[in-house]
N, C-alpha and C positions, 0 to 999 in steps of 0.2 A: 683830807681825802688822800687815799693811796691808790696807785695804779698798778694793775697787773699788765705788763707789757705784752703778754700773750693774748690778751683779750681786747686791748684798746690801743688804737693808733691815732696819730694826729689827724689823719684824713677822716676818721670815723666820728670823732668828737673833739674838735680842736679846743673848745673852751675848757672841757674837763681835763684834758691833757695838760694844758698850760697852767692850770691851777692845782694840779695834783702832785704827787710824789711817788717815785718808783719804789715798790715794796718787794720786788723780786729781783733775782739776778738778771741783769741785762748787760750783754757784752758790747762795748763800743766797736762798731764795724771797721774803724780805722786802726785802732791800736790794741783792742782786746781788753781794755780796762773795765772792771765791773762798775756799772753805773747805779747800783742799788742805793736807795736813799737820797738820790739827787732829784732836783726838779727838772722836768723836761725842758724848761726854758733856759736852763744853764748849758754850759759847755763841758766837755770832757776834761777833767783836771789833768789828764796825762798828755793829750794831744791838742786840745782846744776845739775839737769838732763839735758842732751843735748836736745835742742829745736827741733832738727831733729826728735826725737822720737815722739814728740807731733804733728809734721807736717804729720807724716805717718798715714793715716786713719786706717791701719791695725795694728798699734802698740798697744801693751798691756803692761802695766807696772805691774810688780810683783817684790817681793823681790829678788834681784840677787842671794843671798845665796840659797833661795828656788829653783830657776830655775836651779842653778848648781846641786843641789841634784836631781832634776828631770832628768837632763841630765845623771847623774851617774846612776840613776835607769834605764833609757832607755838603757844605755850601757850594764849593767849587764843583763837585761832582753833579749836584743838582743843576747848576748853571750849564755844565757841559751837556747834560741830558736834554735840557730845554733847547740849547743850540742845535743839538742833534735832531730834535723834533722839528724845529724850524727848517733845518737843512733838508730833512725828508720831504717836507711840504714844498720847498723850493724845487727840489729835484722832481717831485711828482708833477708840478706845474710847468716844468721846463719844456716838456713836450708840447704843451699848449702854447707856450711862448714861441717855440720854433715854428709851429704850424701857423700861428696867427701873426708871426713877425713882430711880437711885442717884446720890448726890452725892459725888463724889470730893474735893471741897474744893480743887480745883486751878484757879487762874485761868489760862486758856489765854492770854489777852492779856498777862498779866504775864510768863509764860514767853517769849512772843514778843518782847516789848520787851527783856527781859534778853538773849535770844539776839542780837537785831539790834544792840543797843548794844555787847555784847561783841565781836561780829564786826567792827563798824565800828572800834572802838578797836584791836583786834588787827590789822586790815588796814592801818590808818593807820600803825601801828608797823612792820608788815612791809614797807611801801613807803617807808620812810625811805631816802634816798639814801646810797650808800656814800661815805665821805669820800674826797676826791681825785678826780681826773679819770680814772676807771677805764674801760677799753675795753669791759667787759662790761655797763656800764649801758645800759639801754634806757629812756630817759626817757618816750617816748610811751606804752608799755605801763604803766609805773609810774604816771604821772600820770593816765592814762585810767582805770586800775583803781581808784585811790584816789578820784578825784572822782566816778566812777560810783557807788561804794558810798556816799559821803557824800550825793550828790544823791538816790539812792534812799531813804535814810533820811529826809532832809529832806522830800522830796516826799510820802512816805507819811505822815509825822507831820502835815504841814500839811494835807493833804487829809482826813485822818481827823478832825482837829480841826474842819475846816470842813464835815464830813459831805458831802463831794463825791465824785464818781466818780474813783477813784484809778487806774483801769487805763490811761487815755490817757497819763498821765505816768509811772506806775510801770513800765508795760510796756517802753518803750524803755530805761529805765535798767537794767531787769532783763536785757535783751539785751546791753547794754554790759558788765554784770558777767559774763555768761555767756562772753563772749569775752576780755575784758581780764584778769580775775583768773587764769584758768589760764595765759594767756600770760606774765604776770609771774611766776607760780610757776615756770614752765618756765625763765625767764631766771635766777632765783635758783638753781634746781637746777643749771643748767649752770655757773653761777659756781663751784660747788663740785664740779664734775665728776660730777654725778649725772644723766647723760643719761636713764637709765632712769626716774627720777622725773619728769623734764620731759616725756618722751614719754607717760607714764601720765596726766599731768595733762590732756593733750589730749582724752582720752576723756570728761572731765567736761564739755567743751563740748557734746558730743552729748547727754549725759544731761540737762544743764540745759535745752537746747532742747527735748528730748522732754518734759521736765517741763512747760514752758510750753505745748506743743501739747496735752497731755492735760488740763491745767487749763483751757485755753480751750475744749476740746471739751466738758468737763463743764458749763461755764457756758452754752455754746450749747445743749446738749441740755436743760438745766434751764429755759432761757428759751423753749422751744418751746410751753409751755402744758400739754402732756400728755407729760412726759418718759417715755421707756421705762425702766422700773425695772432691767431686766437690763443695758441698755447703760450706765446710770450706775454700777451695781455693778461691772461689768467695768472701766470706766475708773477708778473709785475704787481698786479693788484693784491695778490696774496702776500707778497713781500712788503708792500706798502702798509697793509693792515697789521702785519706782524710787527713791523718796526714801530708803528704808532702805539700799539698795545704794550709792547715791551718797554718802550720809553716811558710811557705813563706809569706803568707798574713799577719800574725801577725808581722813577722819581718819587713815587709815593713811599717806597721803602726807605729811601734816604731821608725824606722829610719826617717820617715817623721815628726813625732812629735818632734824628737830630732832636726831636721833641723829648725823647727818652734821655738823651745826653744832657739836655738843658735841665730836665727835672732832677737828674742825679746830682747836679750842682746846687739846685735850690729846691729840695724836697718839701720845704716848709711853705712854699707858695702854692696854694690850691686854687 
């Protein structure tokens, strides 16, 4: 039995692929070696990569160490988003706690710092450069997203310790994060042929900007001296729903990208 790699892949008919032989030119996705005449269950004679990976039209080769780091980054970022979701719920019920004099025993600031530090570490790992001079690398977005996250954390911590007004400094870094982080996520998703994830991440820019607008509106209304209770309640509910929806959406994006990264390491596992 011979196999035309243009018409047959491992996921379509694994038994036929494993028993067949490649009868047309097929380039190894790792080194470019011509795999014609070899069995799919073999490895590339040049680099040792499983031929099954080159048979898969959706397979993407990248340095395994780099992929593992991306997976770790996704894990930490997912954990940070889950903590942020919990933090949002805690803050939402803090009003009830104050009104009913109930002590939940939860330190909101502790949760916040755990979330911020986890996100910062995760994003630093997620923005590690791919080894080699790869054409998909977008250094501007990668560096801008990393340093905006680090600057945001540093500015917030420093100004909090100094008991100073944090908004003039934290606000611009927040805007940088709102643009740069989804753009870098899109670049990584495109690197692994997940245009759908990359395009979906662009909606996070709008949601983050809307979050900033609502938060600013609440602060402005509260500083008027006699804030309208109904207006603040409506803005607060809108902010709560937006944060919940955005967190769930971002978490799903990182989990789906994580699955793609794992598959890129083990494409023969169906």
